[in-house]
Each structure stands twice: as C-alpha cells, then as structure tokens.
N, C-alpha and C positions, 0 to 999 in steps of 0.2 A: 271803608276797608271790609265791610263785611259782603258788600256787592262783588268785590274783589274774589274773596273767598267762595263765596257762592257760583260765581263765572268759573274758577278754576274747580270745584266740586264738579260742576256740569261737564266741563271739558274734560275731566278724568272720566267720568260717565261715558260720555260721548265717545271717547277714545275703547273704551272696554268695550260698548255695543257694538262699533265697529268692528274690533277685534274678533267679537263674538260671531258678526254677521259674517266676516270673512270665513272663520272657522265651519260654520254653517254650509255657508256655499260651497267650501270644499266637501264636505260631507254627502251634499246634497249629488256633486259630481260622481262621487265615488258609489253612492245608490244609484245613479243613473247607470253609470257603467255596468253595475253587478246586476241590474234588472235588464239590461240589453243582453248580457251574457244568458242569463236563464231563461231569457225569452228565446235567444237563438239554440242554446240548449234544447230546450223545450220544442222546438221546430224540428232540430234535427231527430230527437229521440221520434215526434209523430211521424217524420218522413220513413224513417227505420223502420218502423211499426207497420206504415204502410207498403215499404217495398219486401218486409217480412211476410205479409200477407199474400201480396203478387206472387212472391218466389214460391211460397207454399201450393198456391193453386196450382201454378205453373209445374210445380214439381207431382203435383197429384196427377194431374192432367198427362202427363211423361209417364209416368208409371200406369197407369191405364191404358195409354198407348204400348207402351211393351207389353203388357199383358195381352193384348189385341194382337201383337205381332207374334208373340211366342205362341199363342192357340193356334194362329192362320199358320203358323210354319210347322207346327204338328199336324196339322190337317193334310198340309200338304206331302208331308214326309209318309203318313200314312197312305195316301194316294199313289205316290212314290211305290212304296213298297207292294200295294198291290198290284199296281203294273208290272212290277218284277216279278212278283208270284205269278202271274197270270202269262209271263211270257216263256 
C-alpha cells in the first residue's frame, strides 16, 4: 500500500513538473518573440539613424551648391549690368 501511495505522489509531482515545463515553454516563446521584436526595432532605429546621416549630408551638399549658384548668378547679373551700362 505504501508503494502505491509513493507511486501516486510521484505521479502527481510528475504532472506538476510537466505543467511547469509547459508554462516555461510558453514563456520562452513569448520572450523569444519579444526579443525578435526588440532586435527588429533596434535594426530599424539603426537604419533610420544611417538614413538621417545620409540625408543630412545630402542636405549640406545641396545647400553648398545653392550658395555657389546664388554667387554665380550674382556675378552674372553684375556682368550683365556692366554691359548694359557700357552700351
């Protein structure tokens, strides 16, 4: 009879451990999903930072080109006005 009780107790513990394992497996899946999401967001943030840096550099280059064009236009206006004044 004592062997039967021990068997029942061990069977009960076994089912409890199986239940715990199932819960831990589910938690593991949830954590893996969260980790993948965080990694994706991190990669997205890194990509956005890289894109921002590229666009900032392009903006700086375009502003410089605009300044040069404005200066060249002003020189051409002065030359044109001198020619008009000579005529």
